[in-house]
N, C-alpha and C positions, 0 to 999 in steps of 0.2 A: 685389278689384282684379285686373285682367288682367295676367298676366306675359307680355309680348310676346315675350321671348326663348324661353320655353317653347312658346308658340303657334307661333312660326316653326319650331322644331324639329319640330313635328308636321305641318307643312305638306307636302302632296304636290300637285304641279302637276296640273291636269286634263289629260285626253287631248286631243291635237290633233284637229281635225275628222276627218281621214282615219283616224287611229287609232281614234277612237270609232266611226266608221262600220264599220270592219272588225270591231271587237269585237262590235258589235251584229249584223251580218249573219252572223257565224260561229257565233252561238248557234242551236241547233236548237229553236226555240220553236213550239209549236202555237197557232194562232189560230182564231178562229171559223170561218173558211172551211175550214181543214183538218178541223175537227171535223164540219162539215156534209157535206163530201165523204165522210168515213169513214162517217157515218150513212147516207148515200144508198147507198154501196157495200154496206154491211152489210145494208140492207133489201132490196137487189136479190138478194143471195145467199140470204136467208131465203125469199124468194118462189119461188125456182127449185127 
């Protein structure tokens, strides 16, 4: 059986949209485009 009082104590509200957006954009994450740019730059320096 679910103890609703205990579950309410564990509850943490979700971020507001603006806060979530800021948290996401402030992370330094590498995506595929970043990786491709690095590979191209690296291949150009190897050829020279």
